[in-house]
C-alpha positions in Angstrom: 0.0 0.0 0.0 1.3 3.5 -0.8 2.2 5.9 2.0 -0.6 7.7 3.7 -1.4 11.1 2.1 -3.5 14.0 3.4 -5.9 15.4 0.8 -8.5 18.2 1.0 -11.5 17.7 -1.2 -13.6 20.9 -2.0 -17.1 19.6 -3.0 -19.8 21.9 -1.6 -22.8 23.7 -3.1 -25.0 21.0 -4.6 -25.4 17.3 -4.3 -23.8 17.0 -7.8 -20.5 18.2 -6.3 -20.9 16.8 -2.8 -21.7 13.2 -3.5 -18.9 12.6 -6.0 -16.5 14.2 -3.5 -17.8 11.9 -0.7 -17.3 8.9 -3.1 -13.6 9.9 -3.6 -13.2 10.5 0.1 -14.4 7.0 0.9 -12.1 5.5 -1.7 -9.1 7.4 -0.4 -9.8 6.4 3.2 -10.1 2.7 2.0 -6.6 3.1 0.6 -5.2 4.4 3.9 -5.2 8.1 3.2 -6.6 11.0 5.3 -9.2 13.3 3.9 -10.8 16.7 4.9 -13.9 17.7 3.0 -14.7 21.3 2.4 -18.4 22.0 1.9 -20.7 25.1 1.7 -22.9 26.5 4.4 -26.0 25.6 2.4 -28.7 23.5 4.1 -28.4 20.8 1.4 -24.8 20.2 2.3 -25.6 20.1 6.0 -28.3 17.5 5.5 -26.4 15.3 3.2 -23.1 15.4 5.1 -24.9 14.4 8.3 -25.2 10.9 6.8 -21.4 10.5 6.9 -20.4 11.1 10.6 -17.1 9.2 10.0 -15.9 11.8 7.6 -14.4 15.2 8.6 -16.1 18.3 7.1 -15.4 22.0 7.3 -17.6 24.7 5.8 -16.6 27.6 3.5 -18.5 30.8 2.9 -18.5 31.7 -0.8 -20.6 33.1 -3.6 -21.1 31.9 -7.1 -19.4 34.0 -9.8 -21.7 36.6 -11.3 -21.2 38.5 -14.6 -18.2 40.7 -14.7 -20.5 43.6 -15.4 -22.7 42.9 -12.4 -22.5 45.1 -9.3 -22.2 41.8 -7.3 -18.8 41.1 -9.0 -16.9 43.2 -6.4 -18.6 41.2 -3.6 -17.6 38.0 -5.4 -14.0 39.1 -5.5 -14.0 40.2 -1.8 -15.6 36.9 -0.7 -13.3 34.9 -2.9 -10.2 36.5 -1.3 -11.6 35.8 2.2 -12.2 32.2 1.1 -8.7 31.8 -0.2 -7.3 33.0 3.2 -9.5 30.5 5.0 -8.5 27.7 2.7 -4.8 28.4 3.2 -5.4 28.2 7.0 -7.2 24.9 6.7 -4.6 23.5 4.4 -1.8 24.4 6.8 -3.6 23.1 9.9 -4.5 19.8 8.1 -1.0 19.6 6.6 -2.5 18.8 3.3 -0.4 17.5 0.4 -2.9 17.9 -2.3 -6.2 19.6 -3.1 -9.0 18.1 -5.2 -11.8 20.5 -6.4 -15.0 18.9 -7.5 -16.4 22.1 -9.1 -18.8 24.7 -7.7 -18.0 27.8 -5.7 -16.0 26.0 -2.9 -13.6 24.6 -5.5 -11.9 27.6 -7.0 -10.6 29.3 -3.8 -9.4 25.9 -2.5 -7.5 25.0 -5.7 -6.0 28.4 -5.9 -4.9 28.4 -2.3 -3.3 25.0 -2.8 -1.5 26.2 -5.8 -0.2 29.2 -3.9 1.1 26.9 -1.2 2.9 24.8 -3.7 0.7 21.7 -3.4 -0.4 19.3 -6.1 -3.8 20.5 -7.2 -6.6 18.7 -9.2 -10.1 19.3 -10.4 -12.8 16.8 -11.3 -15.3 18.0 -14.0 -18.4 15.8 -14.1 -20.3 17.7 -16.8 -20.0 17.4 -20.6 -19.6 21.2 -20.6 -17.3 22.3 -17.8 -18.6 24.6 -15.0 -17.2 28.1 -14.7 -15.3 27.4 -11.5 -13.4 24.6 -13.1 -12.7 26.6 -16.2 -11.2 29.3 -14.0 -9.3 26.8 -11.8 -7.8 24.8 -14.7 -4.7 27.1 -14.9 -3.8 26.3 -11.3 -4.1 22.5 -11.7 -1.6 19.7 -11.9 -4.3 17.5 -13.6 -7.9 17.5 -14.6 -10.2 14.5 -14.2 -13.2 14.2 -16.5 -16.6 12.4 -16.2 -17.3 12.7 -20.0 -14.7 12.4 -22.7 -16.4 15.2 -24.7 -15.2 17.7 -22.1 -11.6 17.2 -23.2 -11.8 20.0 -25.7 -12.1 22.6 -23.0 -8.8 21.8 -21.4 -5.1 21.7 -22.5 -4.0 18.7 -24.4 -2.4 16.1 -22.2 -3.7 17.6 -19.0 -6.8 15.4 -18.6 -7.6 11.9 -17.4 -11.0 10.3 -18.2 -12.2 8.8 -14.9 -16.0 8.9 -15.1 -18.0 10.5 -12.3 -17.5 8.9 -8.8 -20.6 7.5 -7.1 -21.0 6.7 -3.4 -20.1 3.2 -2.4 -23.7 2.4 -1.3 -24.9 3.0 -4.9 -22.8 0.1 -6.1 -24.5 -2.4 -3.7 -28.3 -2.0 -4.2 -30.8 -3.9 -2.0 -33.2 -6.4 -3.5 -36.4 -5.0 -5.0 -38.4 -6.5 -2.2 -36.4 -4.9 0.5 -36.5 -1.5 -1.3 -40.2 -1.7 -1.8 -40.7 -2.4 1.9 -38.7 0.7 2.8 -41.1 2.9 0.8 -44.2 0.9 1.8 -44.8 0.1 -1.9 -45.5 -3.1 -3.9 -42.4 -4.7 -5.5 -44.6 -6.3 -8.2 -45.8 -3.1 -9.7 -44.0 -0.8 -12.2 -42.4 2.1 -10.4 -41.1 5.4 -11.6 -38.5 7.4 -9.8 -38.8 11.2 -10.1 -35.9 13.4 -9.0 -35.1 17.0 -9.7 -31.7 16.8 -8.1 -30.6 17.7 -4.6 -32.5 21.0 -4.5 -35.7 19.8 -6.3 -37.3 21.2 -9.4 -40.7 22.9 -9.2 -41.7 22.8 -12.8 -40.6 19.2 -13.2 -42.6 18.4 -10.0 -45.7 19.9 -11.5 -45.4 18.1 -14.8 -44.8 14.7 -13.2 -47.6 15.2 -10.8 -50.0 15.9 -13.7 -48.6 13.0 -15.8 -49.0 10.7 -12.8 -52.7 11.1 -12.9 -52.7 9.9 -16.6 -50.7 6.7 -16.0 -52.3 3.3 -15.8 -53.7 2.2 -12.5 -51.1 0.4 -10.5 -48.2 2.5 -11.6 -46.2 3.5 -8.5 -44.1 6.7 -8.1 -41.3 7.6 -5.8 -41.2 11.4 -6.1 -38.2 13.3 -4.5 -39.6 16.8 -4.6 -37.0 18.8 -2.8 -37.4 20.4 0.6 -38.9 23.6 -0.7 -41.7 22.0 -2.7 -42.4 18.8 -0.8 -45.6 19.9 1.0 -47.2 21.2 -2.2 -46.4 18.0 -4.1 -47.7 15.9 -1.2 -51.0 17.8 -1.2 -51.5 17.3 -4.9 -50.6 13.6 -4.7 -52.6 12.8 -1.6 -55.5 11.1 -3.4 -53.2 9.1 -5.7 -52.4 5.5 -4.4 -48.9 4.2 -4.8 -47.2 7.7 -4.8 -44.5 8.2 -2.2 -43.4 11.9 -1.9 -40.2 12.9 -0.2 -38.4 16.2 0.4 -35.0 14.5 0.6 -34.2 10.8 0.1 -31.5 9.2 2.3 -32.3 5.9 0.8 -31.3 6.4 -2.8 -29.9 2.9 -3.2 -33.5 1.6 -2.4 -35.0 4.2 -4.7 -32.9 2.9 -7.7 -33.4 -0.7 -6.7 -37.2 -0.3 -6.9 -37.3 1.9 -10.0 -38.0 0.7 -13.5 -37.7 4.1 -15.1 -36.2 7.5 -14.0 -37.5 10.9 -14.8 -34.9 13.5 -13.8 -33.0 16.6 -14.5 -29.6 16.0 -16.1 -27.0 16.7 -13.5 -23.9 14.7 -14.0 -24.0 13.0 -10.6 -27.6 11.9 -11.1 -26.7 10.5 -14.5 -23.8 8.5 -13.2 -26.1 6.9 -10.6 -28.8 6.2 -13.3 -26.2 4.6 -15.5 -24.9 2.4 -12.7 -28.4 1.3 -11.8 -28.9 0.5 -15.5 -32.3 2.3 -15.9 -33.9 3.9 -18.9 -34.6 7.6 -18.3 -36.5 10.6 -19.5 -34.3 13.6 -19.0 -35.6 17.1 -18.7 -32.6 19.4 -18.4 -32.9 22.5 -16.1 -33.3 25.2 -18.7 -31.4 27.9 -16.6 -28.3 25.8 -15.8 -25.1 27.7 -16.5 -24.1 27.4 -20.2 -26.9 24.9 -20.6 -24.6 22.2 -19.3 -27.4 19.8 -18.4 -28.6 19.6 -22.0 -25.0 18.7 -23.0 -25.0 16.0 -20.3 -28.4 14.6 -21.4 -27.3 14.7 -25.1 -24.6 12.1 -24.3 -27.2 9.7 -22.8 -29.6 10.4 -25.7 -27.0 9.8 -28.3 -26.1 6.4 -26.7 -29.8 5.4 -26.7 -30.0 5.4 -22.9 -32.5 8.3 -22.5 -35.2 10.4 -24.0 -34.1 14.0 -24.0 -37.0 16.5 -23.7 -36.6 20.3 -23.3 -38.8 21.6 -20.6 -40.3 24.1 -23.0 -41.6 21.3 -25.2 -43.0 19.1 -22.4 -46.6 18.8 -21.1 -48.2 16.2 -18.9 -49.8 14.2 -21.8 -46.5 13.9 -23.7 -44.7 12.9 -20.5 -47.3 10.2 -19.7 -47.1 8.9 -23.3 -43.2 8.6 -23.2 -43.4 6.8 -19.9 -45.9 4.3 -21.4 -43.9 3.9 -24.6 -40.8 2.8 -22.6 -42.5 0.7 -20.0 -44.8 -1.1 -22.4 -42.3 -1.9 -25.1 -39.9 -4.6 -23.7 -37.4 -4.5 -26.5 -37.1 -0.7 -26.2 -36.9 -1.0 -22.5 -34.1 -3.6 -22.6 -32.2 -1.6 -25.3 -32.2 1.6 -23.2 -31.3 -0.2 -20.0 -28.3 -1.9 -21.8 -27.2 1.5 -23.2 -27.4 3.1 -19.7 -25.2 0.4 -18.2 -22.7 0.9 -21.0 -22.2 4.5 -19.8 -21.5 3.5 -16.2 -18.0 3.7 -14.7 -18.3 1.8 -11.4 -14.6 2.3 -10.4 -14.5 6.1 -11.2 -13.6 7.0 -7.6 -10.7 4.4 -7.6 -9.5 5.9 -10.9 -9.4 9.3 -9.4 -7.5 8.0 -6.3 -5.0 6.1 -8.5 -4.3 9.2 -10.6 -3.7 11.3 -7.4 -1.4 8.7 -6.0 0.6 8.5 -9.2 1.0 12.3 -9.3 2.1 12.5 -5.6 4.0 9.3 -5.1 5.8 8.7 -8.4 9.6 9.4 -8.3 
């Protein structure tokens, strides 16, 4: 086993950054290394990180980068400088030897602070079109890890390693369908749809799925993760519908995927990595206001592979959504083809690939 390393992972802001960061942290610890995770002060990070009491977390106050012409840009610069100072302090106290940024607004100050301290620095970009923080951080990086090969064009030749997007260890060991159904108090013998708008929910997607659910054949079950801000409204609208389980946040995602036959989701890279690993067909409705429309770029990779149906939110209504669900679930050859295509996109050992690349960079003579 290689010598023990100390690595800071900056992964806060959304579940799409946090959960891949946690996956790498778990893999590093399994290889004998020490890890400190840097997350945001957002409630979503606090709730999600609470499920991993064996990991060490610190929080960082930061703001997302606005337009250079925005009056908020000066505040962004001031906050970023403060974040860099705090990151340097944490890096020194932890005696870190490397920094891994997973994207998002905690990533840039952490990577820059590590670079200034002369540490090895890395970023992981999960999206097909890189996020702004990683585009800015790339000049300070020893190496760039990518979830999608198509993202290579945004980085210098020879600086990238295709690793896939890490998923949490528990996502690689799903329970049986029967056990999963019992956890949600649903029937394992009935077709089940998983609806998820990502870690912060998706109001419009919730509305469309709620309306479409009423048009589906009797006996169709739905596990609907609505997000904390929208859960009560969605629960109220679904109260009269049997077989519909509405949650604000799901801490049983392995069970949700184990029970699901089809997933309706936004197109965050972390969610797509989990869908691929579970081997499910999906209907992807990218968030239309995502930075640089990166969710559409992600979904396009899955659609091109035949793993998903890509539907812009502006073109979607309840009737169309219900029809697409029925077309997939009622056509076994189509269902099997999409499931096989989804599995072909999975990279189960993505976290281990990231660890191996970091070890190679730090421990090679």
